[in-house]
N, C-alpha and C positions, 0 to 999 in steps of 0.2 A: 692470622696471617705471621708466616715465617720471616725471620729478619732479614734484611737483603743479602748478606754476607754468608749465610748458611744456605748454600742450594744443595737440597737433597736429589741424589740421582737414582730414578726410579726405573729398574728393568723388568720388564716381564717376559719372561723367556718362554717362547713359544715351541721352538725345536732346538735340539740339541744334539751335535753329533758327538757321542761319547767314545768312541772307539777310535776317534780320530788321534787323539794324545796316546795312544797305546801303539796305533799303527806309523804314526808320523813322528818325526824330530821337528817342533814347531820354531822355527827361526824368527819370525816375526809376526805381527798381528794388525791387520787394520779394520776399520769401521766403515762398512760400505750401505749405501742406501739400496734400496730395490724398487725397480719398475713394476708395480703392479696394476692389473684390474681391480676395480672395487669388489668383484664377487672373490677374489684372491684374498684381499685384505680381511672381508668378512670371514671367509674360510679360515684365515690364520687366526682371526680373533677367538674361534672355537678350539684352537689348541690342536688340530690333528695334522700339522704337517710333518714330513719326514725328510730329512737331508742325509740318512746315514750313507746312502751310495751316490751321493753328488759331488760335482767339483765343479771347479771354475774354468773357463779357458780365454785366450785373448784371440780375438778375431778381428780383423781391421781396427787396430788400436783401441777398440772395447772390450771390456772384460764381461762376459758373459755366465750366468750360473745355467749349469746343464745337468739334467735327470735327478732334479728336486721334487717332491710329490706334495703338491697342495690338493686336498681332496675338493671336489666340485662342492660349491654351496647350494644345498639341497631347495631352498627358495629362491632361486634364480632363473629356473626354466630354460627358455631359450638363450638367453645372455650370459649363459655360464663359459667359464674357460677350461682349457685342456688342463688336465692334472699335471702330466709333465713336460709342459712347454717351456723353452729357454727363457730365461730373464737376465734382462740387461742390471748390471751393477752399477751404481754411480759413486763413483770415484774421482779424486782431483788428478789433473793431467800428468802432476809430479809421482803421486801415488801409481798411476798405471804405468809410467817408465820405469819405475823401480820394480813392479812387479813383473813387467815384460823382459826385464835385464834377469832377473831371478829365474824365471821360467827358462829363457832360451839359452843364457850361457851356462848357468850353472845346475840346470838340470831339476828344479825344484817343481813341485805342483801347487796349485792353489785349493786347498781344502775349506770349506766351509764349516766352523764351528757351533756357532749357533745363530738362530734368527729371534730378535725379540722386539718388543716396542720400546722405546725411549719415554721419557717424562713429557715429551710434546705428542706421543702419541702416533710417531712414525715409525713405520718397520725398518729396523736395520739388522744387517749381517754380520757377524765377526769372522771376517776372513782371514785366513792364516798361509803364511808361505813356508812350506814345510817339505822335509827331504823324507822320503822313507826309511824306515829303519828295517833291519837284516833280524834274521831270525834270533841269533844270538843278543843283540841290543832289545828284544823285545821279553827274552827270557830274564835279562837282566834287571829289565825293569819290573817285571814281577815279582823276581827276588827282592828288589828294593821295596817293593809295596807290602809284600808279607812280613819282612823284617821290622818295616814301619808298624805295622798294626801288632805285632807281637810286642814289639817294645812298649806300645800304648798299653797293651794288656797288663805287662808285667808292672810298670808304672802305677797303674790304677791299683794292682793287689798290694803293692807295698806301701801305697800312701792312705 
């Protein structure tokens, strides 16, 4: 058994939106719970979810995940779920208020970055408040990434 002070955080990432950091400038991130059906949790555990085209929106004071894809669980027969249904995100009232201000006043968007299972086995989502990048910003990001890769190669060759 591990000592009381040293708690290990285990995250099993199920789905990741890798293009989000390229297409958007991430301002702030939040951890949100997901309201899921039993078959959705089983489908997530199989690891075939996709959140690449999804986003979150504010409707009636609640935050909803829209257009995420969780495939049907094959062993569930008639009790299965719809793969692209809207899913409610669980956030505190203060976090929802901050997100609503960011969306409405500042014109930002809510982008899901990843879905994972925390150390207690609960499905969580990392949600980002983000601003869309312009084309020249994307080019600058790509140049910087290439330069860092090249710099790493040069340092390895010299040492």
